[in-house]
C-alpha positions in Angstrom: 123.5 65.5 92.5 119.8 65.5 92.3 117.4 66.8 89.7 115.8 70.2 90.4 112.3 70.9 89.3 112.4 74.5 88.2 108.7 74.7 87.5 108.0 73.6 91.1 110.5 76.3 92.3 108.4 79.0 90.7 105.1 77.4 91.5 104.0 77.0 87.9 103.1 74.1 85.7 105.0 72.8 82.6 102.6 74.5 80.2 103.2 77.9 81.7 103.6 80.7 79.2 106.4 83.2 79.1 104.1 85.7 80.8 103.2 83.2 83.5 106.9 82.6 84.2 107.5 86.3 84.4 104.6 86.9 86.7 105.5 84.0 89.0 109.1 85.2 89.2 108.1 88.8 89.9 105.8 87.7 92.7 108.5 85.6 94.4 111.2 88.2 93.9 109.2 90.9 95.6 108.9 88.7 98.6 112.4 87.2 98.8 114.7 89.9 97.5 117.8 90.2 99.8 117.3 94.0 100.1 113.9 93.4 101.7 115.2 90.5 103.8 118.7 91.6 104.8 119.1 89.2 107.8 117.1 86.2 106.5 119.4 83.5 105.2 116.5 81.3 104.2 115.0 84.0 102.0 118.4 84.7 100.4 118.8 81.0 99.6 115.3 80.8 98.1 116.0 84.0 96.1 119.0 82.3 94.5 116.9 79.3 93.6 114.2 81.3 91.9 116.9 83.2 90.0 118.3 79.9 88.8 114.8 78.7 87.8 114.1 82.0 86.0 117.5 81.8 84.2 116.5 78.5 82.6 112.7 78.8 82.0 112.8 82.4 80.7 115.4 81.4 78.1 113.7 79.5 75.2 116.7 77.3 74.3 117.6 76.5 77.9 113.9 75.7 78.6 113.7 73.5 75.5 116.8 71.5 76.6 115.6 71.3 80.2 112.1 70.1 79.1 113.5 67.5 76.7 116.0 65.9 79.0 114.5 66.6 82.5 115.7 64.0 84.9 118.0 62.6 82.2 120.1 65.8 82.4 123.3 63.7 82.4 122.9 63.4 78.7 123.0 67.1 78.1 126.4 66.9 76.3 125.0 64.5 73.8 122.1 66.8 73.2 124.5 69.7 72.6 126.4 67.8 70.0 123.3 66.8 68.1 122.0 70.3 68.0 125.3 72.1 67.3 124.8 72.2 63.5 121.4 73.8 63.8 122.1 75.9 66.8 121.0 79.5 66.8 122.1 82.5 69.0 120.3 82.6 72.4 118.0 85.3 73.3 120.1 88.0 75.0 117.3 90.4 75.6 117.1 91.9 79.0 114.7 90.2 81.5 111.6 92.3 82.1 111.9 92.0 85.9 114.2 92.4 88.7 116.9 90.5 90.2 120.6 90.9 90.2 122.3 87.6 90.8 125.7 85.8 90.7 125.8 82.6 88.7 128.5 81.3 90.9 125.7 80.7 93.4 123.8 78.5 91.0 123.5 74.8 91.8 125.7 71.9 90.6 122.7 70.7 88.6 122.7 74.0 86.6 126.4 73.9 86.1 126.3 70.3 84.8 123.5 70.9 82.4 124.3 74.4 81.1 128.0 74.7 81.7 127.7 77.1 84.6 127.3 80.2 82.5 124.9 82.0 80.3 127.1 81.5 77.2 129.4 84.4 78.0 126.9 87.1 77.1 126.5 90.0 79.5 123.3 90.2 81.5 122.6 93.7 82.6 121.4 94.1 86.1 117.8 94.9 85.7 116.3 97.8 87.7 114.1 96.8 90.6 111.4 99.1 91.8 111.3 99.8 95.5 108.6 98.4 97.8 105.4 100.5 98.3 104.6 101.5 101.9 101.1 101.8 103.3 100.1 103.9 106.4 97.0 105.1 108.1 96.7 108.6 109.6 94.0 109.6 112.1 92.9 113.3 112.1 89.8 115.1 113.5 87.0 116.7 111.5 88.3 120.0 112.6 91.8 119.2 111.3 90.4 118.1 108.0 88.6 121.4 107.7 91.9 123.3 107.2 95.0 122.8 105.2 97.8 121.9 107.6 101.2 120.1 107.9 101.9 116.9 109.7 105.1 114.9 110.3 104.9 111.1 109.9 107.5 108.5 110.9 107.8 105.8 108.2 110.5 103.2 108.4 112.4 105.3 111.0 112.3 108.3 108.6 110.4 111.5 109.4 108.3 112.7 106.4 106.6 116.1 106.5 103.4 116.3 104.5 100.8 118.9 103.8 97.2 117.7 104.2 94.8 119.7 102.0 91.5 120.9 103.5 88.5 118.8 102.5 90.2 115.4 102.8 87.6 112.7 103.3 87.4 109.8 105.6 88.8 106.7 104.0 90.5 108.7 101.2 94.0 107.6 100.2 96.7 109.8 98.8 100.0 108.7 97.2 103.3 110.3 97.8 105.5 109.3 94.9 109.0 108.1 95.8 108.5 107.9 99.5 108.4 104.1 99.7 111.3 101.7 99.8 114.6 102.3 97.9 114.9 100.9 94.4 117.6 98.4 93.5 120.2 98.7 90.8 119.1 102.3 90.1 115.4 101.4 89.9 112.8 103.9 91.1 111.8 104.2 94.7 108.4 102.9 95.8 105.5 105.1 96.8 103.9 105.8 100.1 100.1 105.4 100.3 98.4 107.2 103.2 94.8 106.4 104.2 92.9 108.9 106.3 90.7 108.0 109.2 88.7 111.1 110.3 87.1 111.1 113.7 84.3 113.5 114.7 83.5 114.7 118.2 81.8 117.9 117.1 78.0 118.6 116.8 78.4 118.6 113.0 77.7 115.7 110.7 79.5 115.7 107.4 78.1 114.4 104.1 80.4 115.0 101.2 81.1 118.8 101.3 77.9 119.6 103.3 77.5 119.9 107.0 74.4 119.2 109.1 73.6 120.3 112.7 70.7 120.7 115.1 70.2 124.0 116.9 68.1 124.2 120.1 65.7 127.2 120.3 63.9 128.3 123.5 60.2 128.6 123.1 60.1 132.3 123.4 62.7 132.9 120.6 60.9 130.4 118.5 57.6 132.3 118.9 58.8 135.9 118.9 61.9 135.6 116.7 65.3 136.9 117.5 69.0 135.9 117.2 71.0 132.8 118.0 74.8 132.5 117.9 76.2 129.0 117.2 79.7 127.5 116.9 80.7 126.1 113.6 84.0 124.6 112.3 84.8 128.0 110.8 83.9 130.0 113.9 80.8 131.6 115.4 77.8 132.4 113.2 74.8 134.6 114.3 71.5 133.3 113.0 68.4 135.3 112.5 65.4 133.4 113.8 62.0 134.2 112.2 59.0 134.6 114.5 56.8 131.5 114.9 59.6 129.1 113.9 58.2 125.6 114.1 60.0 122.6 115.7 61.9 120.7 112.9 62.2 123.7 110.7 65.3 123.5 108.4 67.5 126.2 107.1 70.3 126.3 104.6 73.4 128.5 104.8 75.1 128.5 101.4 78.9 128.3 101.4 79.1 127.6 105.2 79.8 123.9 104.8 83.0 121.9 104.4 85.8 123.1 102.0 86.0 121.3 98.7 89.1 119.2 98.3 91.9 121.0 96.4 89.4 123.7 95.2 90.5 126.9 96.9 87.6 129.1 98.1 84.9 126.6 97.4 82.7 125.2 100.2 79.6 123.1 100.6 76.5 124.3 102.5 75.5 124.1 106.2 72.0 122.7 106.9 70.4 123.5 110.2 67.4 121.8 111.9 65.8 123.8 114.7 64.7 122.0 117.8 62.2 124.0 119.9 62.7 123.4 123.6 59.6 123.3 125.8 60.2 125.1 129.1 60.1 123.1 132.3 59.9 124.0 136.0 57.5 126.9 135.3 56.7 129.3 138.1 53.1 129.9 139.1 53.2 133.3 137.4 54.4 131.7 134.1 51.7 129.1 134.3 49.0 131.8 134.8 50.3 133.6 131.7 50.2 130.4 129.6 46.7 129.8 130.8 45.8 133.3 129.8 47.3 132.7 126.3 45.4 129.5 126.0 42.1 131.3 126.7 43.0 133.9 124.1 43.6 131.3 121.5 40.2 129.7 122.0 
């Protein structure tokens, strides 16, 4: 049987600390755990190998013996006899990370060097947290304006969620426990949903404020009057002051976007007026404008 380099198996060097070993094992276990790769025999085999490497390197005495003898593992029995008088109980503390395993699946190298068991002590199956899921949900600006329910299909499972009004583009929310199932009674993972908000309206959103441009005919701009516009919350009737200039801005307090998770709070609506110059004038209209021009001189 050939020597097995446990450090290489975990992708670490021989000077790795206990924390380095723990992190390396966690990373590989997340990727190779059988519950996440149910039909992948290669992943299952690799998982057994990293469990074996972790069993040795995470135990101070086993690691010491492994480091001292290395490729001369055949002399392990002699080492045991020399150390027996000064032997101390092995660390039976629970491993800080996941991975249930069956030592009957360990290699012949392990069995020859360590006797094929962990000294008869019971190793509890450590709880393994489920995998986190990530999803992206596309909604419109109008949908983001109101609180509403949606049903998502994640891993062949329908999940009904409530989307609070005021959600922002790119915002991510976490649904605790809606990820992958935990192992050995461990907690389920979480579901992270990132929102992509499209906008086909005439409103531009900036934070909780909305911005829009309103066209005014020349006569209303000069004489004043009323103008009804469509907003995300419905129709609003605007009062136009006489002699409103092109580019004039107006602010409607509390008519903007709802504030996320703050019931009854809204941003403001900012309006820019665009005065439209009339075209295709009749002869009579031209005469009247000429008369107005003469009066203004």
